[in-house]
C-alpha positions in Angstrom: -121.8 136.3 -160.7 -123.3 133.7 -158.4 -121.7 130.3 -158.0 -125.1 128.8 -157.0 -127.8 130.0 -159.4 -130.6 128.0 -157.7 -129.8 129.6 -154.3 -129.8 133.0 -156.0 -133.2 132.2 -157.5 -134.7 131.2 -154.1 -133.1 134.3 -152.4 -134.6 136.7 -155.0 -138.1 135.2 -154.4 -137.6 135.3 -150.6 -136.5 139.0 -150.8 -139.4 139.9 -153.0 -141.8 138.3 -150.6 -140.3 140.1 -147.6 -140.6 143.4 -149.5 -144.2 142.6 -150.5 -143.4 142.9 -154.3 -146.0 141.7 -156.7 -143.5 140.7 -159.5 -139.9 139.5 -159.3 -137.6 139.1 -162.3 -135.0 136.4 -162.4 -132.4 135.4 -165.0 -133.6 132.3 -166.8 -132.2 128.8 -167.1 -133.8 125.5 -167.9 -133.6 124.4 -164.2 -135.1 127.6 -163.0 -137.9 127.4 -165.6 -138.8 123.9 -164.3 -138.8 124.9 -160.7 -141.0 127.9 -161.6 -143.4 125.6 -163.4 -143.7 123.3 -160.3 -144.3 126.3 -158.1 -147.1 127.5 -160.5 -148.6 124.0 -160.8 -148.7 123.6 -157.0 -150.3 127.0 -156.5 -147.4 128.8 -154.7 -147.3 131.6 -157.4 -150.0 133.4 -159.4 -148.3 133.2 -162.8 -145.1 133.4 -164.6 -143.8 134.5 -168.0 -140.4 133.7 -169.7 -139.0 136.5 -171.9 -136.5 135.3 -174.4 -135.4 138.8 -175.5 -131.7 138.6 -174.9 -129.3 135.7 -174.9 -130.2 134.4 -171.4 -133.8 135.4 -171.0 -135.7 136.5 -167.9 -138.4 134.8 -165.8 -141.1 137.2 -164.5 -142.9 135.7 -161.6 -146.2 137.1 -160.2 -146.2 136.3 -156.4 -149.3 135.1 -154.7 -150.6 136.8 -151.5 -153.8 136.3 -149.4 -156.3 139.1 -150.2 -157.1 140.1 -146.6 -154.0 139.2 -144.5 -151.5 140.0 -147.2 -149.4 137.0 -146.3 -147.6 135.1 -149.0 -148.5 131.6 -150.2 -144.9 130.7 -149.8 -144.0 130.5 -146.2 -140.4 129.3 -146.6 -138.0 128.4 -149.3 -135.0 126.3 -148.2 -132.0 125.2 -150.3 -131.0 121.7 -149.5 -128.4 120.5 -152.0 -125.7 123.0 -152.8 -122.5 123.0 -154.9 -120.3 122.3 -151.9 -122.4 119.5 -150.5 -124.8 117.7 -152.9 -127.7 115.8 -151.3 -128.8 112.7 -153.2 -131.6 110.4 -152.0 -133.0 107.0 -153.1 -136.7 106.6 -153.7 -137.3 105.2 -150.2 -135.4 108.1 -148.5 -137.2 111.0 -150.2 -138.1 113.5 -147.4 -141.6 114.6 -146.5 -141.8 118.4 -146.0 -144.2 119.3 -143.1 -145.5 115.8 -143.1 -146.8 116.2 -146.7 -148.1 119.8 -146.5 -145.0 121.2 -148.2 -143.1 120.0 -151.2 -139.5 118.9 -151.9 -138.3 119.6 -155.4 -136.0 117.0 -156.8 -133.8 116.8 -159.9 -134.1 113.2 -161.2 -133.0 111.3 -164.3 -136.6 111.8 -165.5 -136.5 115.6 -165.0 -137.3 118.1 -162.2 -140.3 117.0 -160.1 -141.9 117.1 -156.7 -141.3 114.5 -154.0 -144.8 113.0 -154.5 -144.2 112.6 -158.3 -140.8 111.0 -157.6 -142.3 108.5 -155.2 -145.0 107.6 -157.7 -142.5 107.1 -160.5 -140.2 105.2 -158.1 -137.1 107.4 -158.9 -134.6 109.1 -156.6 -132.4 112.1 -157.3 -130.9 115.3 -156.0 -133.0 117.3 -153.5 -132.9 120.9 -154.7 -135.1 122.7 -152.2 -138.0 122.6 -149.8 -141.1 124.8 -150.3 -143.9 125.3 -147.8 
């Protein structure tokens, strides 16, 4: 059992990309579903499906690769806030990833959202991860 499910989620995706897998299966939770939805909306993954067969459920993610070069759409996934050291930011301190080319995923009082959405809604929160 993992003490940090978000780090486990990101590591499973990272390992699947390094092994050039097309699909990765991850145990589901509401936070992971929201992060997956954001990755899909921003074009980092092809598609996803949530299977609610058993108690917990499974998220099946189809990874996105460039057709000719076979490089992944996700260059890096970096966990920022962790159980031992939480990283909270106010609206004026929300970080920019690669000067706006990447995204930071935040958990706010209004739900899980990207850094751009949080700035637009003028809300801060916990920085979960960086994606680029």
